[in-house]
C-alpha positions, 0 to 999 in steps of 0.5 A: 499499499501507498500513501503520500503527502506533499513531500512525503511518500509511504510504502508499507510491505510484509516480509514474513515475520517483518513488515517494512515501512519505506517513507520517501522525502521529508518527515516533518510535523507536516508529514508525520500524520502520513508516517504515523498512519503507515506504521498504524498499519504496520502495527495491525500485523502480527509481525514480530518486527517493524523495519523503517527503511530511511534511506529515502529520507532527505529530511527528518526533524525532531517530529520524526524523531518523536514518531519514530519514538512512539512507534518503539514505545507502542512496538515494545509494549506488545514484545515486538521490536522496531528496526531502523535502517538506511539513515544516512546524512541529516537524518543520521545525524538527527538521530544521533543527536537526539540520543533515539539512534541508541534506543533502537536497533539500527541495521 
C-alpha cells in the first residue's frame, strides 16, 4: 500500500515476520500524520519486527524522531521490535543528536 503527502510518500510491505515501512521524502510536523498512519497499519499485523527503512528520507526533524519514538514504545509494549535502517546524512545526524539512535536497533 502507498500513501503520499506533498513531500512524503510511504510504502508498507510484509516480508514474513517483518513489516517494512519505507518513507521517501521529508519527515516533519506536516508529514508525520502520513508516517503515523503507515506505522499504524504495520502495527495491525502480527509481525515481530517493524523495520523503518529511512534510505529514501532526505530530511527529518524532531517531530519525526518523536513519531519513531512513539512507534518504538508501542511495539515494545507488545513484545515487538522497531528496527531502523538506511539512515544517512541529516537523518542519521538527527538520530544521533537526539540519542534515539541508541534506543533502537539500527541495521
